[in-house]
ZADO-1210 file (C-alpha; in nm, 4 decimals, padded with zeros to 6 digits):
<atoms>
<atom x="01.1794" y="00.3624" z="-02.8967" code="MET" pos="1"/>
<atom x="01.5386" y="00.2061" z="-02.9035" code="THR" pos="2"/>
<atom x="01.5561" y="-00.1303" z="-02.7988" code="SER" pos="3"/>
<atom x="01.7898" y="-00.2475" z="-02.4735" code="THR" pos="4"/>
<atom x="01.8540" y="-00.5478" z="-02.6759" code="THR" pos="5"/>
<atom x="01.9883" y="-00.3552" z="-02.9285" code="THR" pos="6"/>
<atom x="02.2770" y="-00.2019" z="-02.7513" code="THR" pos="7"/>
<atom x="02.5977" y="-00.3878" z="-02.5291" code="PRO" pos="8"/>
<atom x="02.4676" y="-00.2907" z="-02.2194" code="GLN" pos="9"/>
<atom x="02.1317" y="-00.3609" z="-02.2764" code="GLY" pos="10"/>
<atom x="02.2125" y="-00.7106" z="-02.3803" code="MET" pos="11"/>
<atom x="02.4806" y="-00.7365" z="-02.0372" code="ALA" pos="12"/>
<atom x="02.1668" y="-00.6217" z="-01.8750" code="GLU" pos="13"/>
<atom x="01.9153" y="-00.8504" z="-02.0123" code="LEU" pos="14"/>
<atom x="02.2289" y="-01.1464" z="-02.0030" code="GLN" pos="15"/>
<atom x="02.2484" y="-01.0893" z="-01.5723" code="LYS" pos="16"/>
<atom x="01.8995" y="-01.0757" z="-01.5457" code="GLU" pos="17"/>
<atom x="01.8040" y="-01.4018" z="-01.7251" code="ALA" pos="18"/>
<atom x="02.0082" y="-01.5980" z="-01.5078" code="ARG" pos="19"/>
<atom x="01.8313" y="-01.5275" z="-01.2255" code="MET" pos="20"/>
<atom x="01.5295" y="-01.7321" z="-01.2177" code="GLY" pos="21"/>
<atom x="01.6584" y="-02.0302" z="-00.9617" code="ALA" pos="22"/>
<atom x="01.5062" y="-02.0852" z="-00.6646" code="MET" pos="23"/>
<atom x="01.8189" y="-02.0462" z="-00.4974" code="GLY" pos="24"/>
<atom x="01.8462" y="-02.0575" z="-00.1083" code="SER" pos="25"/>
<atom x="01.7485" y="-01.7970" z="00.1780" code="GLU" pos="26"/>
<atom x="01.9682" y="-01.6808" z="00.4006" code="THR" pos="27"/>
<atom x="01.8401" y="-01.4013" z="00.7484" code="SER" pos="28"/>
<atom x="02.2205" y="-01.3744" z="00.8200" code="ALA" pos="29"/>
<atom x="02.1716" y="-01.0575" z="00.6039" code="ARG" pos="30"/>
<atom x="02.0653" y="-00.7296" z="00.7876" code="GLU" pos="31"/>
<atom x="01.8374" y="-00.4939" z="00.6142" code="ILE" pos="32"/>
<atom x="01.9180" y="-00.1403" z="00.8092" code="ARG" pos="33"/>
<atom x="01.5840" y="00.0494" z="00.9846" code="ILE" pos="34"/>
<atom x="01.7221" y="00.4127" z="00.9597" code="ILE" pos="35"/>
<atom x="01.5523" y="00.6539" z="01.1416" code="ASP" pos="36"/>
<atom x="01.4767" y="00.9829" z="00.9439" code="LEU" pos="37"/>
<atom x="01.4228" y="01.1977" z="01.2526" code="SER" pos="38"/>
<atom x="01.4847" y="01.5645" z="01.3138" code="ASP" pos="39"/>
<atom x="01.6710" y="01.5432" z="00.9725" code="PHE" pos="40"/>
<atom x="01.8302" y="01.8941" z="00.8802" code="GLY" pos="41"/>
<atom x="02.0196" y="01.8839" z="01.2171" code="ARG" pos="42"/>
<atom x="02.0854" y="01.5377" z="01.1477" code="ARG" pos="43"/>
<atom x="02.1419" y="01.4625" z="00.8022" code="LYS" pos="44"/>
<atom x="02.5769" y="01.4444" z="00.7743" code="ALA" pos="45"/>
<atom x="02.4771" y="01.1122" z="01.0026" code="GLU" pos="46"/>
<atom x="02.2185" y="01.0337" z="00.7969" code="ILE" pos="47"/>
<atom x="02.3569" y="01.0336" z="00.5124" code="ALA" pos="48"/>
<atom x="02.6371" y="00.8079" z="00.6182" code="ASP" pos="49"/>
<atom x="02.4027" y="00.5757" z="00.7605" code="GLN" pos="50"/>
<atom x="02.1644" y="00.5432" z="00.4530" code="ILE" pos="51"/>
<atom x="02.4992" y="00.5348" z="00.2680" code="TRP" pos="52"/>
<atom x="02.6428" y="00.2601" z="00.3939" code="ASP" pos="53"/>
<atom x="02.3617" y="00.0089" z="00.3829" code="ALA" pos="54"/>
<atom x="02.3271" y="00.1367" z="00.0441" code="ALA" pos="55"/>
<atom x="02.6484" y="00.0125" z="-00.0594" code="VAL" pos="56"/>
<atom x="02.6217" y="-00.2864" z="00.1373" code="ASP" pos="57"/>
<atom x="02.2680" y="-00.4301" z="00.0820" code="VAL" pos="58"/>
<atom x="02.1531" y="-00.2183" z="-00.1860" code="GLY" pos="59"/>
<atom x="01.8152" y="-00.1486" z="00.0446" code="PHE" pos="60"/>
<atom x="01.7357" y="-00.0534" z="00.3847" code="PHE" pos="61"/>
<atom x="01.4043" y="00.0385" z="00.5497" code="GLN" pos="62"/>
<atom x="01.3222" y="00.3912" z="00.6513" code="VAL" pos="63"/>
<atom x="01.0622" y="00.5025" z="00.9498" code="ALA" pos="64"/>
<atom x="01.0041" y="00.8288" z="01.1016" code="ASN" pos="65"/>
<atom x="00.9631" y="00.9750" z="00.7265" code="HIS" pos="66"/>
<atom x="00.7005" y="01.2135" z="00.7010" code="GLY" pos="67"/>
<atom x="00.4523" y="01.0436" z="00.5712" code="VAL" pos="68"/>
<atom x="00.1401" y="00.9927" z="00.7967" code="ASP" pos="69"/>
<atom x="-00.0029" y="00.5976" z="00.8593" code="THR" pos="70"/>
<atom x="-00.3280" y="00.7279" z="00.8102" code="ARG" pos="71"/>
<atom x="-00.2241" y="00.8414" z="00.4440" code="ASP" pos="72"/>
<atom x="-00.0880" y="00.5293" z="00.3669" code="ILE" pos="73"/>
<atom x="-00.3465" y="00.3106" z="00.4969" code="ASP" pos="74"/>
<atom x="-00.5846" y="00.5812" z="00.2579" code="HIS" pos="75"/>
<atom x="-00.3906" y="00.5199" z="-00.0330" code="ALA" pos="76"/>
<atom x="-00.3984" y="00.1271" z="-00.0210" code="PHE" pos="77"/>
<atom x="-00.7536" y="00.1781" z="00.0531" code="ALA" pos="78"/>
<atom x="-00.7987" y="00.3573" z="-00.2527" code="MET" pos="79"/>
<atom x="-00.5584" y="00.1167" z="-00.4326" code="SER" pos="80"/>
<atom x="-00.7936" y="-00.1811" z="-00.3577" code="GLU" pos="81"/>
<atom x="-01.0794" y="00.0276" z="-00.4655" code="ARG" pos="82"/>
<atom x="-00.9111" y="00.0621" z="-00.8227" code="PHE" pos="83"/>
<atom x="-00.8777" y="-00.3150" z="-00.8172" code="PHE" pos="84"/>
<atom x="-01.1891" y="-00.4520" z="-00.7467" code="ALA" pos="85"/>
<atom x="-01.2995" y="-00.2610" z="-01.0725" code="LEU" pos="86"/>
<atom x="-01.4138" y="-00.4629" z="-01.3780" code="PRO" pos="87"/>
<atom x="-01.1334" y="-00.5542" z="-01.5611" code="ASP" pos="88"/>
<atom x="-01.4001" y="-00.3791" z="-01.8744" code="SER" pos="89"/>
<atom x="-01.3311" y="-00.0886" z="-01.6628" code="VAL" pos="90"/>
<atom x="-00.9863" y="-00.1106" z="-01.5929" code="LYS" pos="91"/>
<atom x="-00.9759" y="-00.1542" z="-01.9592" code="ALA" pos="92"/>
<atom x="-01.0565" y="00.2016" z="-02.0272" code="GLN" pos="93"/>
<atom x="-00.6989" y="00.3098" z="-01.8956" code="TYR" pos="94"/>
<atom x="-00.4391" y="00.1435" z="-02.0223" code="PRO" pos="95"/>
<atom x="-00.0858" y="00.1342" z="-02.0050" code="HIS" pos="96"/>
<atom x="00.0511" y="00.3053" z="-02.2723" code="LYS" pos="97"/>
<atom x="00.4768" y="00.1282" z="-02.3331" code="LYS" pos="98"/>
<atom x="00.6341" y="00.4451" z="-02.4490" code="ALA" pos="99"/>
<atom x="00.4899" y="00.6511" z="-02.1259" code="LEU" pos="100"/>
<atom x="00.4573" y="00.4033" z="-01.8829" code="ASN" pos="101"/>
<atom x="00.1142" y="00.4688" z="-01.7967" code="VAL" pos="102"/>
<atom x="-00.2405" y="00.2999" z="-01.7816" code="GLY" pos="103"/>
<atom x="-00.3641" y="-00.0301" z="-01.5655" code="TRP" pos="104"/>
<atom x="-00.2187" y="-00.3851" z="-01.7198" code="GLU" pos="105"/>
<atom x="-00.2739" y="-00.7296" z="-01.6241" code="SER" pos="106"/>
<atom x="00.0107" y="-01.0183" z="-01.6369" code="ARG" pos="107"/>
<atom x="00.2027" y="-00.7788" z="-01.9006" code="ALA" pos="108"/>
<atom x="00.5325" y="-00.7508" z="-01.7345" code="GLN" pos="109"/>
<atom x="00.7355" y="-01.0201" z="-01.8521" code="LEU" pos="110"/>
<atom x="01.1022" y="-01.0663" z="-01.6594" code="ARG" pos="111"/>
<atom x="01.4098" y="-01.2425" z="-01.8429" code="PRO" pos="112"/>
<atom x="01.4938" y="-01.4108" z="-01.5119" code="SER" pos="113"/>
<atom x="01.1745" y="-01.6285" z="-01.5628" code="THR" pos="114"/>
<atom x="01.0412" y="-01.6108" z="-01.9619" code="GLY" pos="115"/>
<atom x="00.6516" y="-01.5925" z="-01.7267" code="THR" pos="116"/>
<atom x="00.4516" y="-01.2484" z="-01.6990" code="ALA" pos="117"/>
<atom x="00.4600" y="-01.1342" z="-01.3360" code="ASP" pos="118"/>
<atom x="00.1353" y="-01.2394" z="-01.1602" code="GLN" pos="119"/>
<atom x="-00.0334" y="-00.9274" z="-01.1023" code="LYS" pos="120"/>
<atom x="-00.2189" y="-00.6681" z="-01.2278" code="GLU" pos="121"/>
<atom x="-00.1157" y="-00.2753" z="-01.2420" code="SER" pos="122"/>
<atom x="-00.2088" y="00.0519" z="-01.2754" code="TYR" pos="123"/>
<atom x="00.1003" y="00.3512" z="-01.2895" code="GLN" pos="124"/>
<atom x="00.0212" y="00.7197" z="-01.2724" code="ILE" pos="125"/>
<atom x="00.2992" y="00.9551" z="-01.3694" code="THR" pos="126"/>
<atom x="00.1814" y="01.3543" z="-01.3700" code="ARG" pos="127"/>
<atom x="00.2251" y="01.4920" z="-01.6967" code="PRO" pos="128"/>
<atom x="00.0906" y="01.1661" z="-01.8655" code="HIS" pos="129"/>
<atom x="-00.2165" y="01.0634" z="-01.7748" code="MET" pos="130"/>
<atom x="-00.4939" y="01.2176" z="-01.9872" code="ALA" pos="131"/>
<atom x="-00.8206" y="00.9871" z="-01.9487" code="ASP" pos="132"/>
<atom x="-00.6236" y="00.8047" z="-01.7882" code="LEU" pos="133"/>
<atom x="-00.7993" y="00.8661" z="-01.4553" code="TYR" pos="134"/>
<atom x="-01.1249" y="00.6447" z="-01.3883" code="PRO" pos="135"/>
<atom x="-01.3807" y="00.8814" z="-01.3337" code="SER" pos="136"/>
<atom x="-01.5453" y="01.0195" z="-01.0089" code="GLU" pos="137"/>
<atom x="-01.8629" y="00.7760" z="-01.0700" code="GLN" pos="138"/>
<atom x="-01.6434" y="00.5185" z="-01.0850" code="GLU" pos="139"/>
<atom x="-01.3843" y="00.5678" z="-00.7988" code="LEU" pos="140"/>
<atom x="-01.4925" y="00.9197" z="-00.6128" code="PRO" pos="141"/>
<atom x="-01.1717" y="01.0999" z="-00.4575" code="GLY" pos="142"/>
<atom x="-00.9444" y="00.9149" z="-00.6911" code="PHE" pos="143"/>
<atom x="-00.7079" y="01.0949" z="-00.8377" code="LYS" pos="144"/>
<atom x="-00.6797" y="01.3873" z="-00.5820" code="GLU" pos="145"/>
<atom x="-00.6343" y="01.1627" z="-00.3463" code="ASP" pos="146"/>
<atom x="-00.3223" y="00.9543" z="-00.4819" code="MET" pos="147"/>
<atom x="-00.1389" y="01.2623" z="-00.6467" code="LEU" pos="148"/>
<atom x="-00.0998" y="01.3557" z="-00.2490" code="ALA" pos="149"/>
<atom x="00.0063" y="01.0546" z="-00.1876" code="PHE" pos="150"/>
<atom x="00.2704" y="01.0855" z="-00.4715" code="GLU" pos="151"/>
<atom x="00.3615" y="01.4280" z="-00.4269" code="ALA" pos="152"/>
<atom x="00.4175" y="01.2645" z="-00.0533" code="LYS" pos="153"/>
<atom x="00.6433" y="01.0166" z="-00.1553" code="SER" pos="154"/>
<atom x="00.8491" y="01.2133" z="-00.4422" code="TRP" pos="155"/>
<atom x="00.8862" y="01.4473" z="-00.0941" code="ALA" pos="156"/>
<atom x="01.0427" y="01.1383" z="00.1061" code="VAL" pos="157"/>
<atom x="01.2818" y="01.0698" z="-00.2481" code="GLY" pos="158"/>
<atom x="01.4122" y="01.3819" z="-00.2533" code="MET" pos="159"/>
<atom x="01.5471" y="01.3898" z="00.0868" code="LYS" pos="160"/>
<atom x="01.6571" y="01.0805" z="00.0166" code="ILE" pos="161"/>
<atom x="01.8108" y="01.1410" z="-00.2651" code="LEU" pos="162"/>
<atom x="01.9965" y="01.4556" z="-00.1012" code="SER" pos="163"/>
<atom x="02.1957" y="01.2190" z="00.1052" code="CYS" pos="164"/>
<atom x="02.3619" y="01.1069" z="-00.1976" code="PHE" pos="165"/>
<atom x="02.4236" y="01.4038" z="-00.3444" code="ALA" pos="166"/>
<atom x="02.6142" y="01.4996" z="-00.0077" code="LEU" pos="167"/>
<atom x="02.7743" y="01.1604" z="-00.0523" code="LYS" pos="168"/>
<atom x="02.8771" y="01.1978" z="-00.3987" code="LEU" pos="169"/>
<atom x="02.9532" y="01.5214" z="-00.3949" code="GLY" pos="170"/>
<atom x="02.6698" y="01.6954" z="-00.5770" code="PHE" pos="171"/>
<atom x="02.5266" y="02.0068" z="-00.4898" code="ASP" pos="172"/>
<atom x="02.2206" y="02.0015" z="-00.2083" code="ASP" pos="173"/>
<atom x="01.9367" y="01.9674" z="-00.4823" code="GLU" pos="174"/>
<atom x="02.1302" y="01.7749" z="-00.7594" code="PHE" pos="175"/>
<atom x="01.8616" y="01.5222" z="-00.7540" code="PHE" pos="176"/>
<atom x="01.5554" y="01.7667" z="-00.6354" code="THR" pos="177"/>
<atom x="01.6219" y="01.9198" z="-00.9868" code="ARG" pos="178"/>
<atom x="01.6538" y="01.6104" z="-01.1989" code="ALA" pos="179"/>
<atom x="01.2801" y="01.4941" z="-01.0443" code="HIS" pos="180"/>
<atom x="01.1800" y="01.8357" z="-01.1151" code="ASP" pos="181"/>
<atom x="00.7701" y="01.7848" z="-01.0585" code="PRO" pos="182"/>
<atom x="00.6925" y="02.1094" z="-01.2597" code="SER" pos="183"/>
<atom x="00.8457" y="01.9896" z="-01.5689" code="LYS" pos="184"/>
<atom x="00.6587" y="01.8465" z="-01.8831" code="ALA" pos="185"/>
<atom x="00.9643" y="01.5548" z="-01.8676" code="SER" pos="186"/>
<atom x="00.8971" y="01.4873" z="-01.5533" code="TYR" pos="187"/>
<atom x="00.8411" y="01.0700" z="-01.5227" code="GLN" pos="188"/>
<atom x="00.8343" y="00.9800" z="-01.1309" code="SER" pos="189"/>
<atom x="00.5890" y="00.7132" z="-01.1120" code="THR" pos="190"/>
<atom x="00.3755" y="00.5305" z="-00.8191" code="LEU" pos="191"/>
<atom x="00.3303" y="00.1959" z="-00.8879" code="ARG" pos="192"/>
<atom x="00.0042" y="00.0537" z="-00.7606" code="LEU" pos="193"/>
<atom x="-00.0193" y="-00.3010" z="-00.7414" code="LEU" pos="194"/>
<atom x="-00.2044" y="-00.6461" z="-00.6622" code="HIS" pos="195"/>
<atom x="-00.0377" y="-00.9524" z="-00.6957" code="TYR" pos="196"/>
<atom x="-00.2926" y="-01.1921" z="-00.7268" code="TYR" pos="197"/>
<atom x="-00.4427" y="-01.4822" z="-00.4492" code="ALA" pos="198"/>
<atom x="-00.3404" y="-01.8288" z="-00.5224" code="ILE" pos="199"/>
<atom x="-00.6160" y="-02.0411" z="-00.6041" code="PRO" pos="200"/>
<atom x="-00.6850" y="-02.3391" z="-00.4563" code="PRO" pos="201"/>
<atom x="-00.6107" y="-02.5800" z="-00.7357" code="ALA" pos="202"/>
<atom x="-00.2495" y="-02.3968" z="-00.7574" code="ALA" pos="203"/>
<atom x="-00.1419" y="-02.4244" z="-00.4070" code="GLN" pos="204"/>
<atom x="00.0713" y="-02.7174" z="-00.4248" code="ASP" pos="205"/>
<atom x="00.1934" y="-02.6481" z="-00.7498" code="ASN" pos="206"/>
<atom x="00.3037" y="-02.3393" z="-00.7285" code="LEU" pos="207"/>
<atom x="00.5868" y="-02.3278" z="-01.0121" code="GLY" pos="208"/>
<atom x="00.5130" y="-01.9062" z="-01.1063" code="LEU" pos="209"/>
<atom x="00.7020" y="-01.6247" z="-00.9174" code="TRP" pos="210"/>
<atom x="00.4437" y="-01.3609" z="-00.7980" code="ARG" pos="211"/>
<atom x="00.7406" y="-01.1027" z="-00.9770" code="ALA" pos="212"/>
<atom x="01.0419" y="-01.2672" z="-01.0955" code="GLY" pos="213"/>
<atom x="01.3725" y="-01.1605" z="-00.9981" code="ALA" pos="214"/>
<atom x="01.4454" y="-00.8126" z="-01.1595" code="HIS" pos="215"/>
<atom x="01.6503" y="-00.5065" z="-01.0812" code="THR" pos="216"/>
<atom x="01.4602" y="-00.1514" z="-01.0721" code="ASP" pos="217"/>
<atom x="01.5483" y="00.1122" z="-01.3810" code="PHE" pos="218"/>
<atom x="01.4638" y="00.4392" z="-01.1584" code="ASP" pos="219"/>
<atom x="01.7332" y="00.6409" z="-00.9471" code="CYS" pos="220"/>
<atom x="01.5773" y="00.4583" z="-00.6047" code="LEU" pos="221"/>
<atom x="01.2182" y="00.3016" z="-00.4978" code="THR" pos="222"/>
<atom x="01.0109" y="00.3631" z="-00.2037" code="LEU" pos="223"/>
<atom x="00.8099" y="00.0935" z="-00.1238" code="LEU" pos="224"/>
<atom x="00.5422" y="00.0336" z="00.0770" code="TYR" pos="225"/>
<atom x="00.4151" y="-00.2773" z="00.1983" code="GLN" pos="226"/>
<atom x="00.1152" y="-00.4537" z="00.4294" code="ARG" pos="227"/>
<atom x="00.1525" y="-00.6227" z="00.7364" code="ALA" pos="228"/>
<atom x="00.1040" y="-00.9685" z="00.6928" code="GLY" pos="229"/>
<atom x="00.1059" y="-01.0000" z="00.3223" code="GLN" pos="230"/>
<atom x="00.5233" y="-01.0586" z="00.2551" code="GLY" pos="231"/>
<atom x="00.7413" y="-01.2343" z="-00.0234" code="GLY" pos="232"/>
<atom x="00.9451" y="-00.9633" z="-00.0662" code="LEU" pos="233"/>
<atom x="01.3446" y="-01.0789" z="-00.1184" code="GLN" pos="234"/>
<atom x="01.6584" y="-00.9510" z="-00.2486" code="VAL" pos="235"/>
<atom x="01.9341" y="-01.0763" z="-00.3373" code="CYS" pos="236"/>
<atom x="02.3223" y="-00.8722" z="-00.3320" code="PRO" pos="237"/>
<atom x="02.5683" y="-00.8576" z="-00.6475" code="GLY" pos="238"/>
<atom x="02.7483" y="-01.0656" z="-00.4186" code="LYS" pos="239"/>
<atom x="02.5511" y="-01.3424" z="-00.3602" code="GLU" pos="240"/>
<atom x="02.3928" y="-01.3074" z="-00.7180" code="MET" pos="241"/>
<atom x="02.6180" y="-01.6750" z="-00.8405" code="ASP" pos="242"/>
<atom x="02.4947" y="-01.8504" z="-00.4936" code="ALA" pos="243"/>
<atom x="02.0888" y="-01.7258" z="-00.4831" code="GLN" pos="244"/>
<atom x="02.1180" y="-01.6647" z="-00.1165" code="GLU" pos="245"/>
<atom x="01.7988" y="-01.4606" z="-00.0646" code="TRP" pos="246"/>
<atom x="01.6538" y="-01.2924" z="00.2747" code="THR" pos="247"/>
<atom x="01.3446" y="-01.2171" z="00.2762" code="SER" pos="248"/>
<atom x="01.2107" y="-00.8218" z="00.3704" code="ILE" pos="249"/>
<atom x="00.8692" y="-00.8677" z="00.6014" code="PRO" pos="250"/>
<atom x="00.6199" y="-00.6275" z="00.5566" code="PRO" pos="251"/>
<atom x="00.5852" y="-00.3287" z="00.7968" code="MET" pos="252"/>
<atom x="00.2793" y="-00.1116" z="00.7760" code="ALA" pos="253"/>
<atom x="00.5532" y="00.2010" z="00.9769" code="ASP" pos="254"/>
<atom x="00.8382" y="00.1465" z="00.7433" code="LEU" pos="255"/>
<atom x="00.9115" y="00.2365" z="00.3634" code="ILE" pos="256"/>
<atom x="01.1677" y="00.0053" z="00.2162" code="THR" pos="257"/>
<atom x="01.3859" y="00.1511" z="-00.0524" code="CYS" pos="258"/>
<atom x="01.6733" y="00.0161" z="-00.2630" code="ASN" pos="259"/>
<atom x="01.8625" y="00.1538" z="-00.5392" code="ILE" pos="260"/>
<atom x="01.7967" y="00.1858" z="-00.9123" code="GLY" pos="261"/>
<atom x="02.0254" y="00.1277" z="-01.1876" code="ASP" pos="262"/>
<atom x="02.0087" y="00.5432" z="-01.3216" code="MET" pos="263"/>
<atom x="02.1812" y="00.5853" z="-00.9956" code="LEU" pos="264"/>
<atom x="02.3985" y="00.2768" z="-00.9383" code="MET" pos="265"/>
<atom x="02.5042" y="00.4794" z="-01.2866" code="ARG" pos="266"/>
<atom x="02.5251" y="00.7985" z="-01.2045" code="TRP" pos="267"/>
<atom x="02.7221" y="00.6779" z="-00.9102" code="SER" pos="268"/>
<atom x="03.0197" y="00.4526" z="-01.1422" code="ASP" pos="269"/>
<atom x="02.8683" y="00.1349" z="-00.9678" code="ASP" pos="270"/>
<atom x="02.9327" y="00.2311" z="-00.5783" code="ARG" pos="271"/>
<atom x="02.5443" y="00.2451" z="-00.4974" code="LEU" pos="272"/>
<atom x="02.4950" y="-00.1229" z="-00.6444" code="PRO" pos="273"/>
<atom x="02.1176" y="-00.1906" z="-00.7974" code="SER" pos="274"/>
<atom x="02.0715" y="-00.5557" z="-00.6510" code="ASN" pos="275"/>
<atom x="01.8302" y="-00.8212" z="-00.7619" code="PHE" pos="276"/>
<atom x="01.5120" y="-00.8588" z="-00.5976" code="HIS" pos="277"/>
<atom x="01.1615" y="-01.0921" z="-00.6750" code="ARG" pos="278"/>
<atom x="00.8457" y="-01.1475" z="-00.5060" code="VAL" pos="279"/>
<atom x="00.8457" y="-01.4902" z="-00.4345" code="LYS" pos="280"/>
<atom x="00.5245" y="-01.7283" z="-00.4335" code="ASN" pos="281"/>
<atom x="00.3845" y="-01.8241" z="-00.0504" code="PRO" pos="282"/>
<atom x="00.4690" y="-02.1613" z="00.0690" code="VAL" pos="283"/>
<atom x="00.1934" y="-02.4155" z="00.1743" code="PRO" pos="284"/>
<atom x="00.0567" y="-02.2795" z="00.5224" code="GLY" pos="285"/>
<atom x="00.1551" y="-01.9186" z="00.4565" code="GLU" pos="286"/>
<atom x="-00.0906" y="-01.6595" z="00.3599" code="TYR" pos="287"/>
<atom x="-00.2185" y="-01.7556" z="-00.0031" code="MET" pos="288"/>
<atom x="-00.4876" y="-01.3944" z="-00.0458" code="GLY" pos="289"/>
<atom x="-00.3816" y="-01.1046" z="-00.2305" code="PRO" pos="290"/>
<atom x="-00.1149" y="-00.8868" z="-00.1986" code="ARG" pos="291"/>
<atom x="-00.1159" y="-00.4977" z="-00.2402" code="TYR" pos="292"/>
<atom x="00.2122" y="-00.3168" z="-00.2503" code="SER" pos="293"/>
<atom x="00.2647" y="00.0378" z="-00.3696" code="LEU" pos="294"/>
<atom x="00.5857" y="00.1728" z="-00.5023" code="ALA" pos="295"/>
<atom x="00.7137" y="00.5122" z="-00.5795" code="PHE" pos="296"/>
<atom x="01.0024" y="00.5013" z="-00.8656" code="PHE" pos="297"/>
<atom x="01.2238" y="00.8163" z="-00.8268" code="CYS" pos="298"/>
<atom x="01.2944" y="00.8768" z="-01.1837" code="GLN" pos="299"/>
<atom x="01.4899" y="01.1641" z="-01.3162" code="ALA" pos="300"/>
<atom x="01.3130" y="01.3849" z="-01.6182" code="ASN" pos="301"/>
<atom x="01.3719" y="01.2509" z="-02.0029" code="ARG" pos="302"/>
<atom x="01.5274" y="01.5273" z="-02.0896" code="ASP" pos="303"/>
<atom x="01.8258" y="01.4621" z="-01.8005" code="GLN" pos="304"/>
<atom x="02.1745" y="01.3416" z="-01.8896" code="VAL" pos="305"/>
<atom x="02.2714" y="01.0862" z="-01.6598" code="ILE" pos="306"/>
<atom x="02.6635" y="01.1306" z="-01.6605" code="GLU" pos="307"/>
<atom x="02.8899" y="00.8367" z="-01.5529" code="SER" pos="308"/>
<atom x="03.1230" y="01.0832" z="-01.3379" code="PRO" pos="309"/>
<atom x="03.4784" y="00.9192" z="-01.4127" code="SER" pos="310"/>
<atom x="03.3362" y="00.8293" z="-01.7926" code="GLY" pos="311"/>
<atom x="03.3046" y="00.4433" z="-01.7344" code="LYS" pos="312"/>
<atom x="02.9738" y="00.4867" z="-01.8625" code="TYR" pos="313"/>
<atom x="02.8499" y="00.7077" z="-02.2364" code="PRO" pos="314"/>
<atom x="02.5778" y="00.9793" z="-02.1106" code="PRO" pos="315"/>
<atom x="02.2077" y="00.8993" z="-02.1943" code="ILE" pos="316"/>
<atom x="01.9135" y="01.0871" z="-02.1443" code="THR" pos="317"/>
<atom x="01.6874" y="00.9363" z="-01.8456" code="ALA" pos="318"/>
<atom x="01.4005" y="00.8501" z="-02.0942" code="GLY" pos="319"/>
<atom x="01.6043" y="00.7286" z="-02.3646" code="ASP" pos="320"/>
<atom x="01.7492" y="00.4605" z="-02.0131" code="TYR" pos="321"/>
<atom x="01.4062" y="00.4264" z="-01.9127" code="LEU" pos="322"/>
<atom x="01.2482" y="00.3476" z="-02.2671" code="ASN" pos="323"/>
<atom x="01.4759" y="00.0652" z="-02.2991" code="GLN" pos="324"/>
<atom x="01.4360" y="-00.1001" z="-01.9846" code="ARG" pos="325"/>
<atom x="01.0507" y="-00.1064" z="-02.0175" code="ILE" pos="326"/>
<atom x="01.0869" y="-00.2399" z="-02.3923" code="ALA" pos="327"/>
<atom x="01.2815" y="-00.5268" z="-02.2877" code="ALA" pos="328"/>
<atom x="01.0214" y="-00.6127" z="-02.0080" code="ASN" pos="329"/>
<atom x="00.6780" y="-00.5707" z="-02.1345" code="PHE" pos="330"/>
<atom x="00.4975" y="-00.7116" z="-02.4237" code="LYS" pos="331"/>
<atom x="00.3179" y="-00.5791" z="-02.6692" code="ALA" pos="332"/>
<atom x="-00.0568" y="-00.5376" z="-02.6430" code="TYR" pos="333"/>
</atoms>
């Protein structure tokens, strides 16, 4: 595995992220657009224009009428909460494997922006690499089947949105679907279950740690499911990076929050920005309990070559690219 710190581009990425640890200020002036995906086949050109404009402007947008039933989302959250409620000794039987980005970790993700571990635990599902990493039926009945079904639904939404970017970039309609082919052993898109720890009473007046420090995502596209009342997600578009002006994205149960990742930024010659985001700690008077979210990362298959159309960036396989970024963000354990 090549460490991202050994490449000039990797150094630049880490140095940029390392500057993003300040509190900054908050602004509500920026619009996080909500895009309706209904009647997608007939309206695709219109939807693609709306998604492109939102992505270029902020790098984040939300989608409504996306096709994932609210009952399925609620059930996925319920299964996630049951998984994280298992004793650590049980979850530790399914440890995070950094090279494959699978399994369970707790307070292991280190952000260059903060130099501290995110205050969360997570469990990654990447289909081809899950041997012996699912909890047993005795420990958590139905977990594997239900989460794989939810992963497939999320993949379908992701490919629908990515087909809009293919249209705008001049690629063929199935370009990104082929690049994220779940039938191949090189598939590396990931469903990530996240549990941000409740703030203990003794720490509620001294909130010095981020729940998740400022970062960009490594993938092409992220789909994020949030729970109503469990906020904290904030975005800072590139043009506001130096001033560190952050906008909160309130969680809404019927919307999926989407953002551009580093792979797609590279694939688009930087026309589509992969912008910084973070999960801030609540302030006194806000909800201090646990925060749960579900993220689906559309990560191109490991053997897929990411080629910058203009040659701005050298070609790299998606596997090598992801390995570089993970190596820089997870402590050894």
